[in-house]
FIKOLZA-1660 file (N, C-alpha, C; in steps of 0.1 Angstrom, whole numbers, plus 5000, padded with zeros to 4 digits):
% residues 158
   i   px   py   pz ch aa at
   1 7215 9513 0645  A  X  N
   1 7208 9507 0652  A  X CA
   1 7220 9499 0661  A  X  C
   2 7222 9500 0674  A  X  N
   2 7235 9498 0679  A  X CA
   2 7235 9482 0682  A  X  C
   3 7243 9478 0680  A  X  N
   3 7246 9461 0681  A  X CA
   3 7246 9457 0697  A  X  C
   4 7241 9448 0701  A  X  N
   4 7247 9445 0714  A  X CA
   4 7254 9432 0715  A  X  C
   5 7258 9430 0724  A  X  N
   5 7268 9414 0725  A  X CA
   5 7263 9407 0736  A  X  C
   6 7259 9396 0730  A  X  N
   6 7252 9386 0739  A  X CA
   6 7261 9370 0740  A  X  C
   7 7261 9366 0752  A  X  N
   7 7269 9351 0752  A  X CA
   7 7255 9340 0757  A  X  C
   8 7260 9330 0747  A  X  N
   8 7250 9321 0752  A  X CA
   8 7257 9307 0748  A  X  C
   9 7247 9296 0749  A  X  N
   9 7253 9284 0745  A  X CA
   9 7243 9277 0733  A  X  C
  10 7250 9273 0722  A  X  N
  10 7242 9264 0712  A  X CA
  10 7247 9252 0710  A  X  C
  11 7241 9242 0710  A  X  N
  11 7242 9228 0709  A  X CA
  11 7256 9225 0717  A  X  C
  12 7256 9231 0731  A  X  N
  12 7267 9228 0739  A  X CA
  12 7279 9240 0737  A  X  C
  13 7281 9248 0728  A  X  N
  13 7292 9254 0723  A  X CA
  13 7289 9269 0727  A  X  C
  14 7298 9271 0732  A  X  N
  14 7295 9285 0739  A  X CA
  14 7297 9298 0728  A  X  C
  15 7289 9307 0727  A  X  N
  15 7290 9314 0718  A  X CA
  15 7291 9330 0722  A  X  C
  16 7299 9337 0715  A  X  N
  16 7297 9354 0719  A  X CA
  16 7298 9358 0710  A  X  C
  17 7285 9368 0701  A  X  N
  17 7282 9373 0691  A  X CA
  17 7277 9387 0693  A  X  C
  18 7273 9397 0685  A  X  N
  18 7270 9408 0687  A  X CA
  18 7257 9410 0676  A  X  C
  19 7247 9416 0680  A  X  N
  19 7229 9414 0672  A  X CA
  19 7224 9427 0677  A  X  C
  20 7221 9430 0663  A  X  N
  20 7210 9439 0664  A  X CA
  20 7197 9437 0672  A  X  C
  21 7192 9445 0679  A  X  N
  21 7181 9443 0691  A  X CA
  21 7170 9438 0684  A  X  C
  22 7167 9444 0671  A  X  N
  22 7154 9440 0662  A  X CA
  22 7154 9429 0655  A  X  C
  23 7169 9419 0657  A  X  N
  23 7170 9404 0651  A  X CA
  23 7162 9392 0657  A  X  C
  24 7159 9385 0654  A  X  N
  24 7156 9372 0659  A  X CA
  24 7162 9362 0661  A  X  C
  25 7159 9354 0669  A  X  N
  25 7169 9342 0669  A  X CA
  25 7170 9333 0658  A  X  C
  26 7159 9331 0651  A  X  N
  26 7159 9326 0638  A  X CA
  26 7169 9330 0626  A  X  C
  27 7169 9345 0629  A  X  N
  27 7181 9351 0622  A  X CA
  27 7192 9346 0627  A  X  C
  28 7196 9349 0639  A  X  N
  28 7210 9346 0644  A  X CA
  28 7212 9333 0641  A  X  C
  29 7204 9323 0640  A  X  N
  29 7205 9308 0641  A  X CA
  29 7209 9306 0626  A  X  C
  30 7204 9311 0618  A  X  N
  30 7205 9306 0602  A  X CA
  30 7218 9317 0596  A  X  C
  31 7216 9327 0601  A  X  N
  31 7223 9341 0592  A  X CA
  31 7235 9342 0598  A  X  C
  32 7235 9344 0609  A  X  N
  32 7249 9346 0617  A  X CA
  32 7259 9333 0618  A  X  C
  33 7252 9322 0623  A  X  N
  33 7258 9311 0629  A  X CA
  33 7258 9299 0617  A  X  C
  34 7250 9301 0607  A  X  N
  34 7246 9295 0597  A  X CA
  34 7246 9277 0598  A  X  C
  35 7239 9279 0607  A  X  N
  35 7229 9267 0613  A  X CA
  35 7215 9266 0606  A  X  C
  36 7216 9260 0590  A  X  N
  36 7205 9259 0585  A  X CA
  36 7196 9250 0585  A  X  C
  37 7196 9239 0596  A  X  N
  37 7186 9232 0599  A  X CA
  37 7176 9237 0602  A  X  C
  38 7175 9247 0612  A  X  N
  38 7163 9255 0617  A  X CA
  38 7156 9261 0605  A  X  C
  39 7146 9258 0601  A  X  N
  39 7140 9261 0590  A  X CA
  39 7130 9277 0589  A  X  C
  40 7134 9283 0581  A  X  N
  40 7127 9298 0579  A  X CA
  40 7114 9294 0569  A  X  C
  41 7104 9299 0577  A  X  N
  41 7091 9297 0570  A  X CA
  41 7079 9309 0571  A  X  C
  42 7072 9308 0578  A  X  N
  42 7065 9318 0578  A  X CA
  42 7068 9331 0584  A  X  C
  43 7077 9331 0595  A  X  N
  43 7082 9342 0601  A  X CA
  43 7071 9347 0612  A  X  C
  44 7058 9342 0616  A  X  N
  44 7050 9349 0622  A  X CA
  44 7044 9338 0634  A  X  C
  45 7051 9325 0635  A  X  N
  45 7048 9321 0646  A  X CA
  45 7038 9310 0643  A  X  C
  46 7032 9309 0630  A  X  N
  46 7020 9302 0626  A  X CA
  46 7023 9288 0623  A  X  C
  47 7034 9284 0617  A  X  N
  47 7043 9270 0612  A  X CA
  47 7044 9264 0622  A  X  C
  48 7056 9268 0631  A  X  N
  48 7063 9261 0641  A  X CA
  48 7076 9256 0634  A  X  C
  49 7076 9254 0624  A  X  N
  49 7087 9250 0615  A  X CA
  49 7103 9254 0622  A  X  C
  50 7105 9266 0628  A  X  N
  50 7113 9273 0633  A  X CA
  50 7119 9268 0648  A  X  C
  51 7112 9257 0653  A  X  N
  51 7112 9259 0664  A  X CA
  51 7125 9250 0669  A  X  C
  52 7132 9253 0680  A  X  N
  52 7142 9251 0689  A  X CA
  52 7139 9250 0705  A  X  C
  53 7148 9244 0708  A  X  N
  53 7150 9244 0723  A  X CA
  53 7156 9258 0731  A  X  C
  54 7150 9263 0739  A  X  N
  54 7155 9274 0745  A  X CA
  54 7156 9272 0758  A  X  C
  55 7166 9270 0767  A  X  N
  55 7166 9263 0783  A  X CA
  55 7155 9252 0782  A  X  C
  56 7160 9243 0773  A  X  N
  56 7151 9231 0775  A  X CA
  56 7136 9230 0770  A  X  C
  57 7131 9246 0767  A  X  N
  57 7115 9245 0764  A  X CA
  57 7118 9245 0746  A  X  C
  58 7106 9241 0740  A  X  N
  58 7102 9246 0728  A  X CA
  58 7099 9262 0725  A  X  C
  59 7104 9264 0714  A  X  N
  59 7098 9282 0712  A  X CA
  59 7101 9284 0698  A  X  C
  60 7093 9291 0692  A  X  N
  60 7095 9293 0676  A  X CA
  60 7102 9306 0677  A  X  C
  61 7117 9300 0671  A  X  N
  61 7126 9309 0670  A  X CA
  61 7124 9324 0665  A  X  C
  62 7116 9324 0652  A  X  N
  62 7111 9336 0647  A  X CA
  62 7103 9346 0655  A  X  C
  63 7098 9343 0669  A  X  N
  63 7092 9350 0677  A  X CA
  63 7099 9354 0688  A  X  C
  64 7113 9350 0691  A  X  N
  64 7121 9352 0700  A  X CA
  64 7132 9363 0692  A  X  C
  65 7135 9374 0701  A  X  N
  65 7144 9383 0698  A  X CA
  65 7159 9375 0701  A  X  C
  66 7170 9379 0693  A  X  N
  66 7184 9372 0698  A  X CA
  66 7188 9378 0713  A  X  C
  67 7186 9391 0713  A  X  N
  67 7190 9396 0725  A  X CA
  67 7183 9388 0740  A  X  C
  68 7173 9383 0736  A  X  N
  68 7169 9376 0747  A  X CA
  68 7174 9363 0753  A  X  C
  69 7182 9357 0741  A  X  N
  69 7188 9344 0746  A  X CA
  69 7202 9348 0754  A  X  C
  70 7205 9360 0754  A  X  N
  70 7218 9361 0762  A  X CA
  70 7216 9353 0776  A  X  C
  71 7227 9344 0780  A  X  N
  71 7229 9336 0789  A  X CA
  71 7222 9322 0793  A  X  C
  72 7214 9320 0778  A  X  N
  72 7207 9309 0778  A  X CA
  72 7214 9300 0768  A  X  C
  73 7208 9286 0768  A  X  N
  73 7209 9275 0763  A  X CA
  73 7200 9272 0751  A  X  C
  74 7204 9270 0739  A  X  N
  74 7196 9267 0726  A  X CA
  74 7202 9252 0719  A  X  C
  75 7193 9247 0718  A  X  N
  75 7195 9232 0710  A  X CA
  75 7186 9234 0698  A  X  C
  76 7193 9232 0688  A  X  N
  76 7192 9230 0674  A  X CA
  76 7191 9218 0670  A  X  C
  77 7187 9213 0656  A  X  N
  77 7184 9200 0651  A  X CA
  77 7200 9195 0649  A  X  C
  78 7208 9203 0647  A  X  N
  78 7224 9200 0644  A  X CA
  78 7229 9193 0660  A  X  C
  79 7226 9200 0669  A  X  N
  79 7228 9193 0684  A  X CA
  79 7226 9182 0687  A  X  C
  80 7216 9175 0679  A  X  N
  80 7205 9163 0685  A  X CA
  80 7218 9149 0683  A  X  C
  81 7227 9149 0672  A  X  N
  81 7234 9138 0669  A  X CA
  81 7247 9139 0679  A  X  C
  82 7252 9132 0685  A  X  N
  82 7263 9129 0693  A  X CA
  82 7275 9120 0686  A  X  C
  83 7286 9130 0684  A  X  N
  83 7300 9119 0679  A  X CA
  83 7295 9112 0666  A  X  C
  84 7290 9119 0656  A  X  N
  84 7286 9111 0650  A  X CA
  84 7275 9101 0647  A  X  C
  85 7271 9099 0660  A  X  N
  85 7260 9092 0659  A  X CA
  85 7246 9099 0661  A  X  C
  86 7238 9095 0654  A  X  N
  86 7224 9100 0652  A  X CA
  86 7216 9096 0666  A  X  C
  87 7207 9107 0669  A  X  N
  87 7199 9106 0679  A  X CA
  87 7189 9094 0681  A  X  C
  88 7187 9089 0689  A  X  N
  88 7172 9077 0687  A  X CA
  88 7161 9084 0676  A  X  C
  89 7156 9096 0682  A  X  N
  89 7145 9104 0677  A  X CA
  89 7147 9103 0663  A  X  C
  90 7160 9106 0657  A  X  N
  90 7165 9108 0641  A  X CA
  90 7165 9093 0636  A  X  C
  91 7169 9084 0642  A  X  N
  91 7170 9070 0636  A  X CA
  91 7155 9065 0636  A  X  C
  92 7145 9069 0644  A  X  N
  92 7132 9065 0642  A  X CA
  92 7125 9070 0633  A  X  C
  93 7126 9085 0630  A  X  N
  93 7121 9091 0616  A  X CA
  93 7126 9082 0605  A  X  C
  94 7141 9080 0605  A  X  N
  94 7143 9073 0591  A  X CA
  94 7139 9062 0592  A  X  C
  95 7136 9050 0601  A  X  N
  95 7135 9037 0602  A  X CA
  95 7117 9038 0599  A  X  C
  96 7108 9049 0599  A  X  N
  96 7091 9052 0602  A  X CA
  96 7091 9058 0586  A  X  C
  97 7103 9064 0579  A  X  N
  97 7098 9074 0568  A  X CA
  97 7089 9083 0571  A  X  C
  98 7093 9090 0583  A  X  N
  98 7085 9102 0588  A  X CA
  98 7089 9113 0582  A  X  C
  99 7094 9116 0569  A  X  N
  99 7097 9124 0565  A  X CA
  99 7095 9122 0549  A  X  C
 100 7091 9134 0543  A  X  N
 100 7089 9135 0528  A  X CA
 100 7101 9145 0522  A  X  C
 101 7097 9155 0519  A  X  N
 101 7105 9169 0518  A  X CA
 101 7115 9168 0527  A  X  C
 102 7112 9167 0542  A  X  N
 102 7118 9171 0549  A  X CA
 102 7120 9185 0557  A  X  C
 103 7113 9192 0553  A  X  N
 103 7114 9208 0556  A  X CA
 103 7110 9208 0568  A  X  C
 104 7100 9203 0574  A  X  N
 104 7092 9204 0586  A  X CA
 104 7101 9193 0596  A  X  C
 105 7109 9184 0590  A  X  N
 105 7117 9176 0600  A  X CA
 105 7123 9180 0610  A  X  C
 106 7132 9189 0609  A  X  N
 106 7140 9194 0619  A  X CA
 106 7131 9199 0635  A  X  C
 107 7121 9205 0631  A  X  N
 107 7110 9209 0639  A  X CA
 107 7106 9199 0647  A  X  C
 108 7102 9186 0639  A  X  N
 108 7096 9177 0647  A  X CA
 108 7103 9168 0656  A  X  C
 109 7116 9166 0649  A  X  N
 109 7127 9159 0659  A  X CA
 109 7130 9170 0672  A  X  C
 110 7131 9177 0673  A  X  N
 110 7133 9190 0681  A  X CA
 110 7122 9188 0690  A  X  C
 111 7108 9189 0688  A  X  N
 111 7100 9185 0699  A  X CA
 111 7100 9172 0703  A  X  C
 112 7101 9161 0693  A  X  N
 112 7100 9149 0698  A  X CA
 112 7111 9146 0710  A  X  C
 113 7123 9149 0704  A  X  N
 113 7132 9149 0716  A  X CA
 113 7131 9156 0728  A  X  C
 114 7123 9165 0728  A  X  N
 114 7118 9177 0742  A  X CA
 114 7110 9164 0751  A  X  C
 115 7097 9161 0741  A  X  N
 115 7087 9151 0749  A  X CA
 115 7094 9141 0754  A  X  C
 116 7101 9133 0748  A  X  N
 116 7108 9120 0755  A  X CA
 116 7118 9123 0765  A  X  C
 117 7125 9136 0764  A  X  N
 117 7131 9138 0780  A  X CA
 117 7122 9143 0788  A  X  C
 118 7110 9148 0785  A  X  N
 118 7104 9152 0793  A  X CA
 118 7092 9143 0803  A  X  C
 119 7091 9130 0792  A  X  N
 119 7080 9122 0793  A  X CA
 119 7086 9107 0785  A  X  C
 120 7096 9099 0791  A  X  N
 120 7098 9088 0787  A  X CA
 120 7091 9078 0779  A  X  C
 121 7080 9082 0785  A  X  N
 121 7068 9072 0780  A  X CA
 121 7053 9079 0775  A  X  C
 122 7053 9086 0766  A  X  N
 122 7044 9095 0762  A  X CA
 122 7032 9085 0756  A  X  C
 123 7020 9088 0755  A  X  N
 123 7009 9083 0748  A  X CA
 123 7008 9090 0737  A  X  C
 124 6998 9084 0726  A  X  N
 124 6999 9087 0713  A  X CA
 124 6990 9101 0714  A  X  C
 125 6984 9101 0725  A  X  N
 125 6975 9116 0726  A  X CA
 125 6987 9127 0731  A  X  C
 126 6996 9119 0741  A  X  N
 126 7005 9131 0743  A  X CA
 126 7012 9138 0733  A  X  C
 127 7017 9126 0724  A  X  N
 127 7026 9128 0712  A  X CA
 127 7018 9140 0704  A  X  C
 128 7006 9136 0700  A  X  N
 128 6997 9145 0693  A  X CA
 128 6997 9158 0698  A  X  C
 129 6995 9161 0712  A  X  N
 129 6991 9172 0718  A  X CA
 129 7007 9182 0718  A  X  C
 130 7019 9172 0716  A  X  N
 130 7030 9180 0716  A  X CA
 130 7036 9186 0707  A  X  C
 131 7030 9181 0695  A  X  N
 131 7033 9184 0680  A  X CA
 131 7021 9193 0674  A  X  C
 132 7015 9194 0684  A  X  N
 132 7002 9206 0677  A  X CA
 132 7007 9220 0678  A  X  C
 133 7006 9226 0663  A  X  N
 133 7011 9236 0658  A  X CA
 133 7023 9235 0652  A  X  C
 134 7027 9223 0649  A  X  N
 134 7038 9224 0637  A  X CA
 134 7030 9214 0623  A  X  C
 135 7035 9220 0617  A  X  N
 135 7027 9222 0602  A  X CA
 135 7035 9210 0594  A  X  C
 136 7027 9202 0587  A  X  N
 136 7036 9191 0578  A  X CA
 136 7025 9191 0565  A  X  C
 137 7034 9194 0558  A  X  N
 137 7025 9195 0543  A  X CA
 137 7024 9182 0534  A  X  C
 138 7035 9173 0537  A  X  N
 138 7037 9160 0527  A  X CA
 138 7030 9146 0535  A  X  C
 139 7035 9144 0544  A  X  N
 139 7036 9127 0550  A  X CA
 139 7021 9126 0560  A  X  C
 140 7017 9140 0561  A  X  N
 140 7007 9135 0570  A  X CA
 140 7010 9133 0584  A  X  C
 141 7004 9131 0596  A  X  N
 141 7013 9131 0610  A  X CA
 141 7012 9113 0613  A  X  C
 142 7009 9104 0609  A  X  N
 142 7008 9090 0614  A  X CA
 142 7026 9086 0616  A  X  C
 143 7030 9087 0606  A  X  N
 143 7045 9084 0606  A  X CA
 143 7053 9089 0616  A  X  C
 144 7048 9102 0619  A  X  N
 144 7057 9111 0627  A  X CA
 144 7052 9109 0641  A  X  C
 145 7041 9107 0645  A  X  N
 145 7036 9101 0658  A  X CA
 145 7041 9089 0661  A  X  C
 146 7040 9079 0651  A  X  N
 146 7048 9062 0654  A  X CA
 146 7062 9064 0655  A  X  C
 147 7071 9073 0648  A  X  N
 147 7085 9074 0650  A  X CA
 147 7088 9078 0662  A  X  C
 148 7081 9089 0668  A  X  N
 148 7083 9097 0683  A  X CA
 148 7079 9086 0690  A  X  C
 149 7070 9078 0693  A  X  N
 149 7065 9066 0702  A  X CA
 149 7076 9057 0699  A  X  C
 150 7083 9053 0691  A  X  N
 150 7088 9044 0685  A  X CA
 150 7105 9045 0695  A  X  C
 151 7107 9061 0691  A  X  N
 151 7120 9066 0699  A  X CA
 151 7121 9066 0713  A  X  C
 152 7107 9069 0721  A  X  N
 152 7103 9068 0733  A  X CA
 152 7110 9052 0739  A  X  C
 153 7103 9045 0731  A  X  N
 153 7102 9028 0733  A  X CA
 153 7119 9025 0733  A  X  C
 154 7124 9032 0725  A  X  N
 154 7140 9026 0722  A  X CA
 154 7147 9032 0734  A  X  C
 155 7147 9045 0736  A  X  N
 155 7151 9050 0747  A  X CA
 155 7148 9045 0761  A  X  C
 156 7136 9039 0765  A  X  N
 156 7135 9031 0776  A  X CA
 156 7143 9018 0777  A  X  C
 157 7142 9011 0766  A  X  N
 157 7152 9000 0765  A  X CA
 157 7167 9001 0767  A  X  C
 158 7171 9016 0765  A  X  N
 158 7187 9017 0766  A  X CA
 158 7192 9017 0775  A  X  C
% end
């Protein structure tokens, strides 16, 4: 299978890589770029744990072909912190204990970040709708919802 050169930005850094046409964005992120925050779980789009932002919108990276990101921008959990400072959503997750094993946390952080940037004052129902499709097996969802709402409140104050 012939490899194809693609150029895109990931976490603000421009990359040029060659990928096989059948490889997924998840594979590109984890195996080629060695960014392990994006989790590999069901690889069928069922759990949502591989969610990243593609051109500002949440996508399940296991369902996107790597060649499709040519000319695009990707944000993974590694891109949330800036200059060694945790993003408000990351701080809120810590403060609210919105993680247990941590496996699902990157996807919830990405979706929470996306929601707050899209809607700085989300309701509890809007948070629930935004995280629909992301599975957590440990904490339940209350602390995750509370953390996203707290991060939004903190962002409005800043």
